[in-house]
All heavy atoms as a GROMACS GRO file, in nm:
protein
  479
    1MET      N    1   0.787  -3.065  -1.640
    1MET     CA    2   0.691  -3.062  -1.531
    1MET      C    3   0.759  -3.010  -1.406
    1MET      O    4   0.868  -3.052  -1.369
    1MET     CB    5   0.639  -3.202  -1.508
    1MET     CG    6   0.498  -3.212  -1.465
    1MET     SD    7   0.456  -3.388  -1.465
    1MET     CE    8   0.289  -3.374  -1.428
    2ASN      N    9   0.700  -2.914  -1.339
    2ASN     CA   10   0.765  -2.859  -1.222
    2ASN      C   11   0.742  -2.940  -1.096
    2ASN      O   12   0.658  -3.029  -1.090
    2ASN     CB   13   0.727  -2.708  -1.207
    2ASN     CG   14   0.578  -2.690  -1.186
    2ASN    OD1   15   0.512  -2.782  -1.137
    2ASN    ND2   16   0.528  -2.576  -1.221
    3THR      N   17   0.816  -2.905  -0.993
    3THR     CA   18   0.818  -2.981  -0.871
    3THR      C   19   0.686  -2.986  -0.805
    3THR      O   20   0.640  -3.090  -0.754
    3THR     CB   21   0.925  -2.922  -0.774
    3THR    OG1   22   1.048  -2.913  -0.844
    3THR    CG2   23   0.938  -3.006  -0.651
    4LEU      N   24   0.614  -2.873  -0.803
    4LEU     CA   25   0.481  -2.869  -0.735
    4LEU      C   26   0.384  -2.962  -0.800
    4LEU      O   27   0.310  -3.036  -0.733
    4LEU     CB   28   0.432  -2.726  -0.736
    4LEU     CG   29   0.299  -2.700  -0.666
    4LEU    CD1   30   0.306  -2.740  -0.523
    4LEU    CD2   31   0.255  -2.557  -0.676
    5LYS      N   32   0.382  -2.966  -0.932
    5LYS     CA   33   0.292  -3.060  -1.001
    5LYS      C   34   0.329  -3.201  -0.977
    5LYS      O   35   0.240  -3.287  -0.959
    5LYS     CB   36   0.296  -3.028  -1.151
    5LYS     CG   37   0.223  -2.900  -1.188
    5LYS     CD   38   0.225  -2.882  -1.341
    5LYS     CE   39   0.154  -2.753  -1.376
    5LYS     NZ   40   0.153  -2.732  -1.523
    6ILE      N   41   0.453  -3.234  -0.974
    6ILE     CA   42   0.501  -3.374  -0.950
    6ILE      C   43   0.462  -3.414  -0.808
    6ILE      O   44   0.407  -3.524  -0.790
    6ILE     CB   45   0.649  -3.386  -0.969
    6ILE    CG1   46   0.682  -3.365  -1.119
    6ILE    CG2   47   0.703  -3.521  -0.922
    6ILE    CD1   48   0.830  -3.357  -1.151
    7LEU      N   49   0.488  -3.333  -0.711
    7LEU     CA   50   0.452  -3.366  -0.574
    7LEU      C   51   0.298  -3.379  -0.557
    7LEU      O   52   0.251  -3.467  -0.483
    7LEU     CB   53   0.508  -3.260  -0.474
    7LEU     CG   54   0.661  -3.261  -0.462
    7LEU    CD1   55   0.703  -3.144  -0.370
    7LEU    CD2   56   0.706  -3.395  -0.406
    8SER      N   57   0.226  -3.289  -0.618
    8SER     CA   58   0.078  -3.295  -0.609
    8SER      C   59   0.029  -3.427  -0.673
    8SER      O   60  -0.059  -3.495  -0.618
    8SER     CB   61   0.018  -3.175  -0.678
    8SER     OG   62  -0.121  -3.183  -0.686
    9LEU      N   63   0.083  -3.460  -0.787
    9LEU     CA   64   0.043  -3.585  -0.854
    9LEU      C   65   0.075  -3.704  -0.770
    9LEU      O   66  -0.008  -3.797  -0.757
    9LEU     CB   67   0.110  -3.589  -0.992
    9LEU     CG   68   0.075  -3.716  -1.074
    9LEU    CD1   69  -0.074  -3.719  -1.107
    9LEU    CD2   70   0.163  -3.719  -1.200
   10ALA      N   71   0.193  -3.704  -0.710
   10ALA     CA   72   0.230  -3.817  -0.623
   10ALA      C   73   0.137  -3.832  -0.504
   10ALA      O   74   0.099  -3.942  -0.467
   10ALA     CB   75   0.376  -3.803  -0.577
   11GLY      N   76   0.103  -3.718  -0.442
   11GLY     CA   77   0.005  -3.719  -0.330
   11GLY      C   78  -0.131  -3.767  -0.370
   11GLY      O   79  -0.194  -3.844  -0.302
   12LYS      N   80  -0.176  -3.721  -0.484
   12LYS     CA   81  -0.308  -3.761  -0.534
   12LYS      C   82  -0.313  -3.912  -0.570
   12LYS      O   83  -0.407  -3.983  -0.541
   12LYS     CB   84  -0.347  -3.679  -0.658
   12LYS     CG   85  -0.383  -3.539  -0.620
   12LYS     CD   86  -0.412  -3.455  -0.741
   12LYS     CE   87  -0.442  -3.311  -0.706
   12LYS     NZ   88  -0.471  -3.227  -0.818
   13ILE      N   89  -0.205  -3.962  -0.634
   13ILE     CA   90  -0.197  -4.102  -0.662
   13ILE      C   91  -0.194  -4.188  -0.535
   13ILE      O   92  -0.263  -4.290  -0.524
   13ILE     CB   93  -0.079  -4.136  -0.755
   13ILE    CG1   94  -0.104  -4.080  -0.892
   13ILE    CG2   95  -0.051  -4.287  -0.761
   13ILE    CD1   96   0.020  -4.086  -0.985
   14ALA      N   97  -0.112  -4.146  -0.439
   14ALA     CA   98  -0.103  -4.217  -0.310
   14ALA      C   99  -0.241  -4.218  -0.241
   14ALA      O  100  -0.281  -4.320  -0.186
   14ALA     CB  101   0.002  -4.154  -0.220
   15GLY      N  102  -0.307  -4.104  -0.241
   15GLY     CA  103  -0.439  -4.095  -0.178
   15GLY      C  104  -0.538  -4.183  -0.252
   15GLY      O  105  -0.622  -4.252  -0.187
   16PHE      N  106  -0.537  -4.184  -0.381
   16PHE     CA  107  -0.632  -4.262  -0.461
   16PHE      C  108  -0.609  -4.413  -0.434
   16PHE      O  109  -0.705  -4.487  -0.416
   16PHE     CB  110  -0.616  -4.228  -0.612
   16PHE     CG  111  -0.711  -4.300  -0.696
   16PHE    CD1  112  -0.848  -4.264  -0.695
   16PHE    CD2  113  -0.674  -4.402  -0.782
   16PHE    CE1  114  -0.941  -4.330  -0.777
   16PHE    CE2  115  -0.763  -4.465  -0.864
   16PHE     CZ  116  -0.899  -4.433  -0.860
   17VAL      N  117  -0.484  -4.458  -0.436
   17VAL     CA  118  -0.455  -4.597  -0.415
   17VAL      C  119  -0.493  -4.638  -0.273
   17VAL      O  120  -0.551  -4.746  -0.252
   17VAL     CB  121  -0.303  -4.623  -0.436
   17VAL    CG1  122  -0.261  -4.762  -0.390
   17VAL    CG2  123  -0.270  -4.611  -0.583
   18THR      N  124  -0.471  -4.552  -0.176
   18THR     CA  125  -0.509  -4.580  -0.038
   18THR      C  126  -0.665  -4.585  -0.027
   18THR      O  127  -0.718  -4.671   0.042
   18THR     CB  128  -0.454  -4.474   0.057
   18THR    OG1  129  -0.313  -4.471   0.041
   18THR    CG2  130  -0.484  -4.507   0.204
   19ALA      N  131  -0.732  -4.495  -0.091
   19ALA     CA  132  -0.878  -4.492  -0.088
   19ALA      C  133  -0.936  -4.619  -0.152
   19ALA      O  134  -1.048  -4.662  -0.115
   19ALA     CB  135  -0.932  -4.370  -0.160
   20LEU      N  136  -0.870  -4.682  -0.246
   20LEU     CA  137  -0.914  -4.805  -0.305
   20LEU      C  138  -0.888  -4.927  -0.215
   20LEU      O  139  -0.920  -5.037  -0.254
   20LEU     CB  140  -0.849  -4.826  -0.441
   20LEU     CG  141  -0.893  -4.731  -0.553
   20LEU    CD1  142  -0.811  -4.757  -0.677
   20LEU    CD2  143  -1.038  -4.740  -0.580
   21ASN      N  144  -0.826  -4.903  -0.105
   21ASN     CA  145  -0.788  -5.007  -0.008
   21ASN      C  146  -0.690  -5.102  -0.065
   21ASN      O  147  -0.693  -5.224  -0.038
   21ASN     CB  148  -0.916  -5.083   0.044
   21ASN     CG  149  -0.893  -5.148   0.179
   21ASN    OD1  150  -0.807  -5.104   0.251
   21ASN    ND2  151  -0.980  -5.239   0.212
   22ALA      N  152  -0.600  -5.052  -0.151
   22ALA     CA  153  -0.496  -5.137  -0.210
   22ALA      C  154  -0.374  -5.153  -0.123
   22ALA      O  155  -0.291  -5.240  -0.149
   22ALA     CB  156  -0.457  -5.080  -0.345
   23ILE      N  157  -0.362  -5.069  -0.022
   23ILE     CA  158  -0.248  -5.079   0.068
   23ILE      C  159  -0.296  -5.133   0.200
   23ILE      O  160  -0.380  -5.068   0.268
   23ILE     CB  161  -0.180  -4.940   0.090
   23ILE    CG1  162  -0.138  -4.880  -0.042
   23ILE    CG2  163  -0.066  -4.949   0.186
   23ILE    CD1  164  -0.088  -4.737  -0.037
   24PRO      N  165  -0.252  -5.249   0.241
   24PRO     CA  166  -0.298  -5.309   0.366
   24PRO      C  167  -0.253  -5.228   0.488
   24PRO      O  168  -0.153  -5.157   0.484
   24PRO     CB  169  -0.238  -5.450   0.365
   24PRO     CG  170  -0.128  -5.446   0.264
   24PRO     CD  171  -0.157  -5.334   0.170
   25PHE      N  172  -0.331  -5.234   0.590
   25PHE     CA  173  -0.303  -5.171   0.719
   25PHE      C  174  -0.319  -5.018   0.719
   25PHE      O  175  -0.283  -4.953   0.816
   25PHE     CB  176  -0.164  -5.207   0.772
   25PHE     CG  177  -0.139  -5.353   0.777
   25PHE    CD1  178  -0.044  -5.412   0.697
   25PHE    CD2  179  -0.211  -5.436   0.862
   25PHE    CE1  180  -0.020  -5.548   0.698
   25PHE    CE2  181  -0.188  -5.576   0.862
   25PHE     CZ  182  -0.095  -5.635   0.783
   26ILE      N  183  -0.368  -4.962   0.608
   26ILE     CA  184  -0.392  -4.820   0.607
   26ILE      C  185  -0.542  -4.803   0.573
   26ILE      O  186  -0.588  -4.849   0.471
   26ILE     CB  187  -0.310  -4.746   0.498
   26ILE    CG1  188  -0.160  -4.760   0.530
   26ILE    CG2  189  -0.347  -4.598   0.494
   26ILE    CD1  190  -0.067  -4.698   0.430
   27PRO      N  191  -0.618  -4.737   0.663
   27PRO     CA  192  -0.760  -4.723   0.642
   27PRO      C  193  -0.790  -4.642   0.517
   27PRO      O  194  -0.720  -4.551   0.478
   27PRO     CB  195  -0.808  -4.648   0.768
   27PRO     CG  196  -0.700  -4.667   0.869
   27PRO     CD  197  -0.575  -4.685   0.795
   28GLN      N  198  -0.903  -4.670   0.454
   28GLN     CA  199  -0.948  -4.602   0.332
   28GLN      C  200  -0.968  -4.454   0.357
   28GLN      O  201  -0.946  -4.371   0.267
   28GLN     CB  202  -1.074  -4.661   0.280
   28GLN     CG  203  -1.058  -4.795   0.214
   28GLN     CD  204  -1.189  -4.852   0.168
   28GLN    OE1  205  -1.293  -4.838   0.234
   28GLN    NE2  206  -1.190  -4.910   0.051
   29GLU      N  207  -1.009  -4.417   0.477
   29GLU     CA  208  -1.036  -4.278   0.506
   29GLU      C  209  -0.911  -4.191   0.492
   29GLU      O  210  -0.919  -4.076   0.456
   29GLU     CB  211  -1.093  -4.261   0.648
   29GLU     CG  212  -1.224  -4.326   0.669
   29GLU     CD  213  -1.219  -4.472   0.700
   29GLU    OE1  214  -1.111  -4.522   0.741
   29GLU    OE2  215  -1.317  -4.542   0.674
   30TYR      N  216  -0.794  -4.249   0.524
   30TYR     CA  217  -0.669  -4.173   0.512
   30TYR      C  218  -0.644  -4.136   0.364
   30TYR      O  219  -0.590  -4.032   0.335
   30TYR     CB  220  -0.554  -4.257   0.562
   30TYR     CG  221  -0.549  -4.269   0.714
   30TYR    CD1  222  -0.450  -4.348   0.773
   30TYR    CD2  223  -0.640  -4.207   0.796
   30TYR    CE1  224  -0.443  -4.360   0.911
   30TYR    CE2  225  -0.636  -4.218   0.936
   30TYR     CZ  226  -0.538  -4.301   0.989
   30TYR     OH  227  -0.532  -4.310   1.125
   31GLY      N  228  -0.684  -4.227   0.271
   31GLY     CA  229  -0.666  -4.198   0.131
   31GLY      C  230  -0.745  -4.075   0.088
   31GLY      O  231  -0.692  -3.996   0.010
   32VAL      N  232  -0.865  -4.062   0.138
   32VAL     CA  233  -0.948  -3.945   0.106
   32VAL      C  234  -0.883  -3.818   0.156
   32VAL      O  235  -0.871  -3.716   0.087
   32VAL     CB  236  -1.089  -3.960   0.160
   32VAL    CG1  237  -1.169  -3.836   0.138
   32VAL    CG2  238  -1.156  -4.082   0.096
   33TRP      N  239  -0.832  -3.824   0.282
   33TRP     CA  240  -0.765  -3.709   0.339
   33TRP      C  241  -0.634  -3.675   0.267
   33TRP      O  242  -0.603  -3.557   0.248
   33TRP     CB  243  -0.733  -3.732   0.485
   33TRP     CG  244  -0.856  -3.726   0.573
   33TRP    CD1  245  -0.929  -3.827   0.628
   33TRP    CD2  246  -0.930  -3.606   0.604
   33TRP    NE1  247  -1.036  -3.780   0.691
   33TRP    CE2  248  -1.038  -3.646   0.682
   33TRP    CE3  249  -0.912  -3.472   0.578
   33TRP    CZ2  250  -1.132  -3.555   0.734
   33TRP    CZ3  251  -1.003  -3.382   0.629
   33TRP    CH2  252  -1.111  -3.421   0.704
   34ILE      N  253  -0.558  -3.773   0.227
   34ILE     CA  254  -0.433  -3.748   0.152
   34ILE      C  255  -0.463  -3.685   0.017
   34ILE      O  256  -0.399  -3.585  -0.021
   34ILE     CB  257  -0.356  -3.882   0.132
   34ILE    CG1  258  -0.301  -3.936   0.264
   34ILE    CG2  259  -0.237  -3.864   0.034
   34ILE    CD1  260  -0.250  -4.076   0.257
   35PHE      N  261  -0.563  -3.738  -0.054
   35PHE     CA  262  -0.600  -3.682  -0.183
   35PHE      C  263  -0.648  -3.536  -0.169
   35PHE      O  264  -0.600  -3.446  -0.242
   35PHE     CB  265  -0.710  -3.767  -0.247
   35PHE     CG  266  -0.743  -3.728  -0.389
   35PHE    CD1  267  -0.673  -3.789  -0.489
   35PHE    CD2  268  -0.837  -3.637  -0.417
   35PHE    CE1  269  -0.703  -3.758  -0.620
   35PHE    CE2  270  -0.867  -3.602  -0.547
   35PHE     CZ  271  -0.798  -3.663  -0.651
   36ALA      N  272  -0.739  -3.512  -0.075
   36ALA     CA  273  -0.787  -3.377  -0.054
   36ALA      C  274  -0.673  -3.280  -0.010
   36ALA      O  275  -0.666  -3.168  -0.058
   36ALA     CB  276  -0.896  -3.378   0.051
   37GLY      N  277  -0.586  -3.331   0.082
   37GLY     CA  278  -0.478  -3.248   0.130
   37GLY      C  279  -0.381  -3.207   0.016
   37GLY      O  280  -0.338  -3.094   0.009
   38ALA      N  281  -0.354  -3.299  -0.076
   38ALA     CA  282  -0.266  -3.268  -0.184
   38ALA      C  283  -0.326  -3.164  -0.274
   38ALA      O  284  -0.256  -3.073  -0.321
   38ALA     CB  285  -0.235  -3.393  -0.266
   39SER      N  286  -0.457  -3.173  -0.301
   39SER     CA  287  -0.523  -3.077  -0.388
   39SER      C  288  -0.526  -2.941  -0.321
   39SER      O  289  -0.497  -2.836  -0.384
   39SER     CB  290  -0.665  -3.123  -0.416
   39SER     OG  291  -0.664  -3.240  -0.487
   40ILE      N  292  -0.564  -2.933  -0.196
   40ILE     CA  293  -0.575  -2.805  -0.123
   40ILE      C  294  -0.435  -2.742  -0.108
   40ILE      O  295  -0.418  -2.620  -0.130
   40ILE     CB  296  -0.639  -2.828   0.013
   40ILE    CG1  297  -0.788  -2.865  -0.004
   40ILE    CG2  298  -0.626  -2.705   0.102
   40ILE    CD1  299  -0.856  -2.913   0.119
   41LEU      N  300  -0.333  -2.820  -0.076
   41LEU     CA  301  -0.199  -2.766  -0.060
   41LEU      C  302  -0.146  -2.709  -0.192
   41LEU      O  303  -0.088  -2.598  -0.193
   41LEU     CB  304  -0.105  -2.878  -0.009
   41LEU     CG  305   0.036  -2.835   0.030
   41LEU    CD1  306   0.030  -2.733   0.144
   41LEU    CD2  307   0.115  -2.956   0.073
   42LYS      N  308  -0.170  -2.777  -0.303
   42LYS     CA  309  -0.129  -2.722  -0.432
   42LYS      C  310  -0.194  -2.590  -0.464
   42LYS      O  311  -0.130  -2.493  -0.502
   42LYS     CB  312  -0.158  -2.823  -0.542
   42LYS     CG  313  -0.118  -2.774  -0.682
   42LYS     CD  314  -0.164  -2.869  -0.788
   42LYS     CE  315  -0.140  -2.806  -0.925
   42LYS     NZ  316  -0.212  -2.874  -1.026
   43ASP      N  317  -0.326  -2.584  -0.440
   43ASP     CA  318  -0.398  -2.456  -0.466
   43ASP      C  319  -0.352  -2.348  -0.376
   43ASP      O  320  -0.337  -2.230  -0.417
   43ASP     CB  321  -0.548  -2.477  -0.451
   43ASP     CG  322  -0.604  -2.567  -0.564
   43ASP    OD1  323  -0.538  -2.578  -0.666
   43ASP    OD2  324  -0.721  -2.618  -0.544
   44ALA      N  325  -0.326  -2.379  -0.247
   44ALA     CA  326  -0.283  -2.277  -0.153
   44ALA      C  327  -0.142  -2.224  -0.191
   44ALA      O  328  -0.120  -2.102  -0.184
   44ALA     CB  329  -0.283  -2.333  -0.012
   45ILE      N  330  -0.054  -2.313  -0.227
   45ILE     CA  331   0.078  -2.270  -0.266
   45ILE      C  332   0.076  -2.182  -0.390
   45ILE      O  333   0.144  -2.078  -0.398
   45ILE     CB  334   0.175  -2.391  -0.288
   45ILE    CG1  335   0.204  -2.458  -0.154
   45ILE    CG2  336   0.303  -2.352  -0.356
   45ILE    CD1  337   0.275  -2.591  -0.163
   46ASN      N  338  -0.006  -2.223  -0.486
   46ASN     CA  339  -0.017  -2.139  -0.607
   46ASN      C  340  -0.074  -2.000  -0.574
   46ASN      O  341  -0.031  -1.901  -0.626
   46ASN     CB  342  -0.107  -2.211  -0.713
   46ASN     CG  343  -0.032  -2.309  -0.790
   46ASN    OD1  344   0.087  -2.296  -0.815
   46ASN    ND2  345  -0.099  -2.409  -0.835
   47ARG      N  346  -0.176  -1.997  -0.490
   47ARG     CA  347  -0.238  -1.866  -0.457
   47ARG      C  348  -0.146  -1.779  -0.376
   47ARG      O  349  -0.133  -1.658  -0.404
   47ARG     CB  350  -0.367  -1.891  -0.375
   47ARG     CG  351  -0.456  -1.771  -0.369
   47ARG     CD  352  -0.591  -1.812  -0.323
   47ARG     NE  353  -0.657  -1.894  -0.426
   47ARG     CZ  354  -0.782  -1.876  -0.462
   47ARG    NH1  355  -0.854  -1.790  -0.403
   47ARG    NH2  356  -0.829  -1.956  -0.557
   48VAL      N  357  -0.077  -1.832  -0.275
   48VAL     CA  358   0.014  -1.754  -0.194
   48VAL      C  359   0.133  -1.708  -0.282
   48VAL      O  360   0.177  -1.592  -0.273
   48VAL     CB  361   0.063  -1.832  -0.074
   48VAL    CG1  362   0.179  -1.762  -0.001
   48VAL    CG2  363  -0.050  -1.850   0.028
   49GLY      N  364   0.185  -1.796  -0.364
   49GLY     CA  365   0.298  -1.760  -0.454
   49GLY      C  366   0.255  -1.654  -0.548
   49GLY      O  367   0.337  -1.563  -0.582
   50ASP      N  368   0.134  -1.656  -0.596
   50ASP     CA  369   0.083  -1.556  -0.689
   50ASP      C  370   0.076  -1.418  -0.618
   50ASP      O  371   0.112  -1.318  -0.676
   50ASP     CB  372  -0.055  -1.595  -0.743
   50ASP     CG  373  -0.090  -1.534  -0.872
   50ASP    OD1  374   0.004  -1.493  -0.946
   50ASP    OD2  375  -0.212  -1.527  -0.904
   51LEU      N  376   0.026  -1.419  -0.494
   51LEU     CA  377   0.021  -1.294  -0.421
   51LEU      C  378   0.158  -1.238  -0.389
   51LEU      O  379   0.180  -1.117  -0.396
   51LEU     CB  380  -0.062  -1.311  -0.295
   51LEU     CG  381  -0.211  -1.329  -0.312
   51LEU    CD1  382  -0.278  -1.365  -0.179
   51LEU    CD2  383  -0.273  -1.207  -0.372
   52LEU      N  384   0.253  -1.326  -0.358
   52LEU     CA  385   0.387  -1.278  -0.330
   52LEU      C  386   0.463  -1.238  -0.455
   52LEU      O  387   0.552  -1.153  -0.449
   52LEU     CB  388   0.465  -1.391  -0.258
   52LEU     CG  389   0.419  -1.428  -0.114
   52LEU    CD1  390   0.502  -1.546  -0.063
   52LEU    CD2  391   0.435  -1.307  -0.023
   53ASP      N  392   0.424  -1.295  -0.567
   53ASP     CA  393   0.491  -1.268  -0.696
   53ASP      C  394   0.474  -1.124  -0.735
   53ASP      O  395   0.567  -1.049  -0.757
   53ASP     CB  396   0.440  -1.361  -0.801
   53ASP     CG  397   0.505  -1.344  -0.934
   53ASP    OD1  398   0.625  -1.319  -0.937
   53ASP    OD2  399   0.438  -1.357  -1.039
   54ASP      N  400   0.350  -1.080  -0.747
   54ASP     CA  401   0.323  -0.939  -0.790
   54ASP      C  402   0.205  -0.875  -0.715
   54ASP      O  403   0.160  -0.768  -0.754
   54ASP     CB  404   0.301  -0.933  -0.941
   54ASP     CG  405   0.186  -1.017  -0.990
   54ASP    OD1  406   0.118  -1.081  -0.905
   54ASP    OD2  407   0.163  -1.020  -1.111
   55GLY      N  408   0.155  -0.939  -0.612
   55GLY     CA  409   0.048  -0.882  -0.532
   55GLY      C  410  -0.090  -0.898  -0.591
   55GLY      O  411  -0.186  -0.841  -0.535
   56LYS      N  412  -0.105  -0.972  -0.698
   56LYS     CA  413  -0.235  -0.989  -0.764
   56LYS      C  414  -0.256  -1.139  -0.790
   56LYS      O  415  -0.160  -1.212  -0.812
   56LYS     CB  416  -0.240  -0.918  -0.893
   56LYS     CG  417  -0.219  -0.769  -0.889
   56LYS     CD  418  -0.217  -0.710  -1.027
   56LYS     CE  419  -0.172  -0.566  -1.019
   56LYS     NZ  420  -0.149  -0.508  -1.152
   57GLU      N  421  -0.383  -1.177  -0.783
   57GLU     CA  422  -0.416  -1.314  -0.815
   57GLU      C  423  -0.446  -1.325  -0.964
   57GLU      O  424  -0.559  -1.330  -1.006
   57GLU     CB  425  -0.540  -1.362  -0.736
   57GLU     CG  426  -0.512  -1.383  -0.588
   57GLU     CD  427  -0.624  -1.442  -0.516
   57GLU    OE1  428  -0.700  -1.526  -0.572
   57GLU    OE2  429  -0.646  -1.409  -0.400
   58ASN      N  430  -0.341  -1.326  -1.044
   58ASN     CA  431  -0.356  -1.330  -1.188
   58ASN      C  432  -0.289  -1.452  -1.253
   58ASN      O  433  -0.258  -1.450  -1.369
   58ASN     CB  434  -0.305  -1.205  -1.251
   58ASN     CG  435  -0.162  -1.173  -1.213
   58ASN    OD1  436  -0.098  -1.250  -1.148
   58ASN    ND2  437  -0.109  -1.057  -1.255
   59GLN      N  438  -0.257  -1.552  -1.171
   59GLN     CA  439  -0.194  -1.677  -1.214
   59GLN      C  440  -0.059  -1.653  -1.286
   59GLN      O  441  -0.028  -1.722  -1.384
   59GLN     CB  442  -0.293  -1.756  -1.299
   59GLN     CG  443  -0.408  -1.802  -1.215
   59GLN     CD  444  -0.532  -1.822  -1.299
   59GLN    OE1  445  -0.536  -1.802  -1.420
   59GLN    NE2  446  -0.637  -1.866  -1.235
   60SER      N  447   0.016  -1.558  -1.243
   60SER     CA  448   0.150  -1.532  -1.299
   60SER      C  449   0.258  -1.610  -1.231
   60SER      O  450   0.372  -1.614  -1.278
   60SER     CB  451   0.179  -1.381  -1.294
   60SER     OG  452   0.189  -1.340  -1.162
   61PHE      N  453   0.227  -1.674  -1.115
   61PHE     CA  454   0.325  -1.747  -1.037
   61PHE      C  455   0.356  -1.879  -1.104
   61PHE      O  456   0.266  -1.960  -1.134
   61PHE     CB  457   0.274  -1.770  -0.897
   61PHE     CG  458   0.370  -1.850  -0.809
   61PHE    CD1  459   0.491  -1.798  -0.775
   61PHE    CD2  460   0.334  -1.974  -0.766
   61PHE    CE1  461   0.578  -1.873  -0.692
   61PHE    CE2  462   0.417  -2.048  -0.686
   61PHE     CZ  463   0.539  -1.997  -0.648
   62LYS      N  464   0.480  -1.906  -1.132
   62LYS     CA  465   0.522  -2.034  -1.189
   62LYS      C  466   0.629  -2.092  -1.093
   62LYS      O  467   0.742  -2.053  -1.092
   62LYS     CB  468   0.585  -2.013  -1.328
   62LYS     CG  469   0.497  -1.944  -1.427
   62LYS     CD  470   0.384  -2.029  -1.467
   62LYS     CE  471   0.297  -1.960  -1.565
   62LYS     NZ  472   0.160  -1.988  -1.561
   63PRO      N  473   0.586  -2.190  -1.011
   63PRO     CA  474   0.680  -2.252  -0.914
   63PRO      C  475   0.789  -2.327  -0.980
   63PRO      O  476   0.784  -2.373  -1.085
   63PRO     CB  477   0.593  -2.342  -0.827
   63PRO     CG  478   0.466  -2.362  -0.902
   63PRO     CD  479   0.459  -2.251  -1.001
   0.00000   0.00000   0.00000
């Protein structure tokens, strides 16, 4: 498993746990933002990396 997938999974799990209000003193809304941010960041990195890799969005980028 590559680093990007591991970091994305960690962010999504942290966001999910926070959204369930399992972590005291952290509002549930932050969990939603963390989860969404992890998903968007992963997609953006993949897309930019793909464009920098060969100039085409053909999913050839492997971080």
